[in-house]
N, C-alpha and C positions, 0 to 999 in steps of 0.2 A: 614238394615234398609228398611221398605217398601215403596211401590209405594206412599200410602197417606202422611207419613212423609217428604218424598221429594216434593210432590205437597205442603204441610203448608209449608215448609221452602221457597219455591219458591215464595207463596203470601205473607207471612211476608215480604221477602225480597223487593218483588213490592211495598208492603204499606210503608216500611219503606223508599224508593226512591221516592215514589210519596209523601209522607208527606215531605219529605226533600225540593224538589222543590215548593210543596205544602206553606211549611213554610215561605220561602223567598217569595213567590208568594204573601203571606198574609202582610208580613211586607211591599212588594211594595204598596199593595192596600192600606192598613191604611196611609202609610207615603204620598203618593200622594194624598189621600183623604184629609188628614190633611192640607197638601200644597196647594192644592187648596181651599179646604174652608176657609183656615184663609188669603190668599193673594187675593181672587177674591170675587167677590159679588152674586157669583152662589148660588143658593137654594142647600139645602145640597144632595137632590137626585140626581141632577145633577151634582155635585160634584162628587158623590159616582160612578157615570157610569162613567166618565170619569177615575178613578182611578180603575174602574174593566176593562177598556177596555185596559189600561197600563198593569195591572197583565195578562189579558189573552193572551198578546202578550208575555211576559216574561215566561209565562207556557208552551206555547206552544214551546218554543225553550228547556226549560229545560224538558218536556216530551220527545220529539222526541230524543233528542240528549242525555238524560242521564236516564231517567225513562226506555222508553220503544225503546233503541234504538236497540235493538234484534228484534223489531217486524217488521213484514211485511212493506216495503218502496216502494212496486212496484207500489201504486196508490195514489201518494199525493195529487194530484185533488181531490179525492175523501176523502182521510184523513183529508185534511186543510176543504173541506165543512163540513163534520160531526162535525170536532172540532169547528167550528164557530158555528153552529146549535146548540150543545149540550151546546157551552160557554156562547151563547145568552139565551138559557132558564135557566142555572145556572146565568146570570147576572139578569134575572127577578126574580128568588127566591131572590137573595142575597137583590137587590133592593127593591122589594116588602116586605120584612121585616122591611126593613128602612123606606119604605114611610108609612106602616102602623102605626109605632111606633111614625113616626115625625108627620103627617097628621092625622091619626086616632085618636091617644091616645093624641095627644099634648106634645109628650116627646121630646123636640129639644134643650137640652142643648149639648155643645160640650161633657161632658162624655155619656151621654146619646144617641147621634149619633153614638159614636165611639163602644158602648155596643151593640147597633142593626148591626150595621155594622159588626160586629165581628161574631154576632148570625146569620146573614143573609149568612157570609161567610161560617160558620160551616156546616148549612144546606144544601146549595149550592154544597158544597165539596161532601157531599155524593152522591149528583145525580153526579157530575160530575167524581166522582172516577168509580162508576158503569157503566156509558155510555161511556166514555173514554177507560176502558179496554175492555168493552163488544163490541163496535162500531168503534171506531176511531184507535186504537192502536191495530189490530188485531194480534194475535198470528200466527206465521208461522206453518203451518202443520208439526207435527212429522216426523223426516224422516224417510222413511220403512225400515224395517230390511229386508234382504234376506233371502226369503223363504229357507226351508230345502227341501231337496228330498223327493218324495214320498216315504211310506215306502215299496213299493212294489221295487222300484230301489234299496233302502238300501239294502233288503235282497238279491238280485240279486248279488250286488257287494261285499257283505260280505265273501260268501263262495262259491266257484264252485262246482257243481254238482259231486257226485264220479260216475266214472264209473266201470261197471263189469270188473273184470277180467275174463280172457279166460282161460280155462283149456286147455293144449295141448293135 
């Protein structure tokens, strides 16, 4: 199997793990959103922001300790800062879709809120996947393979030079 197939397999495996954590994160997001929405008087986008923040915390733990557990852990402060930055951008994307639907188009029924919340999560997820794998959870450098001896040394070591026999 070639190098390309191995790389594709790793990416598919990574996408599956990202999807597993993200799928549970979507459920957490939607459950918290609907719970806050139906038990408080908060406006729809405020309830959504709270749900998104709860999901972000859940997702960080899942990504760090499941999806990207084999990635570089040496700079946690940098990792957390970038994770929060890109998560905040994702939060704006996700809730911007819900805001536009609710206040721009007047689609404000519970079903419409959930549809546009879910659509916003989907769009933001594409951004998050790219940014998390590219910037936050950096791959460790490939281990170096030992260099083989120089060709000149290989020839010298292989066969000792022949000597002339002296005639008596």
